[in-house]
C-alpha positions, 0 to 999 in steps of 0.5 A: 651667442645664447647657450641652452641650459641643461636640465637640472638633476631633479628634472632628469629624475622626474623624466626617468620616473615618468618613462618607468611608470608608463610601462608599469601602468600598461602592464597593470592595465593588461593584467586587470583586463586579462583577469576580468576576461578570465572571470567573465569566462568562468562566470559564463553559465553552462550549456543546456542539454539537447535533444530532450524527449519524454515518453510514457513508461510502457507496461506499467501501472501509470504515473511514470514517464521516461525523460532522456536527453543528450549531455551538455557540451560543457565539460563534465568537470564544470558541471554539478548535475542536471535539474529535471522540471515538470509542468502539469497541464491538467486533464486531457482535452477529452476528459475536460470536454466530458466533464464540461458537458456534464456540468453544462447539462446539470446547469441547464437542468438546474436552470429549467427546474428553477424556472418551473419552480419559480413560475409554476408553468414556464412561459414559452420563451423561458422553455425555449431558452432552457432548451437552447442552454441544454443543447448548446455545445459546451466550450472547453475551458482553457486550463492555465498550466501550473508553474514548473516543479523541480523533480530532482537533481541527478549526476552530470554523468546521467542522461535519463530520468524516470519521473514517478509519482505523476497522476494518471491521465493528466498531461505533463511537459518536461524540461532540463537545465544544467547546473554548473560547479559554481551553482550557475544555471543554464537556460531551460531546454525547449519543453517536450511535447505533452505526455500522458502517463497512462496505465497499461493493460498489464503491469510488468512490475507485477510479473513476479507476483503472477509467477508466484500465484501460478506456482502456488495455484499449481501446488494447491491443485497438485496436492488436492489431486494427490489427496483425492487419490488417497495420498495421506496428508500429515498435519501436525497436531494442534493442541487446542483442537485436540483438547476439545473432547477433554473440555466437553467431557469435563463439562458433561462430568460436572453437569455444567454448560459449555460457553462458545463466543464467536468473536464480536465481528460480523460474517464478513470477517474471516475469523468469524467464518473460521470460528463458526467452522470450529463451532460445528465440531464443538457442537457435534461433540457436545451433542454426542456427550449430551452436553449443553452448549450456549452461544451468545452472539453480538451480530444477528447474522452470526446468530443465524449462521451459528444456529444453522451450524449447530443444528447440522451438527446435532443432526449429524450426531443423531440427536436432532431432538436435543437441539435447542435454538433458544441457546443461540441468541443475539445480545447486542452490537455494542462491544462492552455491552456484549462483554458485560452480559457475557461476564455476568452470565459466566459469573452466575452460571459458571460454565465448565468450558469456555471457547473464544473463537473469532475476532476479539479486541479489548474485551479479550482480557475481560472474558478470559479473566472472568472465565479463569476466575470461575474455574472453566477450562478455556480454549481460545483462537484469534488472528489478532496479534495484539490480543494473543498475549491475553489469551495465552496468559489466561487460557489453557489452550490458544490457537495462534494465527494460522492454526485458527484458520487451519482448524477447518482442514484439521477437523474435517479431514477433507482432501480438498481442504488438506490439499489447499493447506499443503499448497499454501505451505509451498508458498510459505516455503518460497517466501522464506527461501527468498528472505534467506537469499536476500539476507545472504546477498545483503550481508555479502554486499555490505562486506564487499560493497558490490553494486551488482549485489546491491541491485539484486537486493533492491530487486528482491525487496522492491519487486519480488517481496514487495509485490 
């Protein structure tokens, strides 16, 4: 009888190892599959937002579109934000048709002119062809849209965006896509219908400017009415204008002339107009004192206006016989050519009083230093901030900025001008008040970090003061 041999100890060990290895391999395989599944779940892109819509912003100056959407179904903690994209489709079909029609008309006319010029008298067939080309309805060309342009990325908590800086009267479409926390991108939403950012007939963002204009206009009218009614309008003394009598009297005592420079700009410059106004007062005083006043100009139109002004002043002073139009003359439009002439004249004739009233640039220091070197009493006035330091340093009196423009009201004393000046002061007070309120709010916001105060400060800066 044959007996069955039992396995050796080594074989039993190998069988046990095989039985133990199979479950381990199965567990490892399961773990790998689970990890791969989890990785695939994590790598899945986020869902795009839905219900995308775009409308032109109402009551604005154009170039702004509101884009809204519903949030993505992807959890917000797995989103970084939303990216808004726009595509420019070009001009509207009506504008394209108009432009194309104009271009076709020009081409037809050019073609007709070419035929007539090339052949002298165009044959009947050429004329017929040219007429057909001119009367043909032009086809609207197909405008290839540009590529998608990213307008920006906003927080995942936002569901709206204001697209600014767009060109008015052009068609735009918009789309939005989600951005995952791992920088993955969702599919783009279905683009919106074309939107044209048009300008409304009234821009609501300029409403604060309209209110300020109404307030200042009301203040001006109110003070004009009060001034006409006899209410005294007190204006602080302007030293430069008060010294006119002193300067003219000094010239009379010394037997020298008065030099009046009305700037180097034409009559379309407000400073030149203000300078001509001051010239009227100075020339009237000179007529009363029987002093000689000389007015070289760098613009022919300024010469004409200055002659009219000085003549009126001499007539009002009762000295029409003393008026000499030859003392008011044109030199040259060239800046430094004019300055060279005036400087030479000042050195030769040594005027006793020099007036510089108008718009000046680099020549201001040359004129002021030359006048100072001949010992003249000098009174200057300009609204150019860069030239004020030179006049202040070299002249005896200087009208700074708005003092120069207020000279007309100060010298004339007319109720309408005084009331206008007082009304403008109300506008300056309002501007100063808004600035003070803004500074206080900005300081408190910086200390407390309040978002409400930050919105108020931004509104003051961008809307109220920025209008």
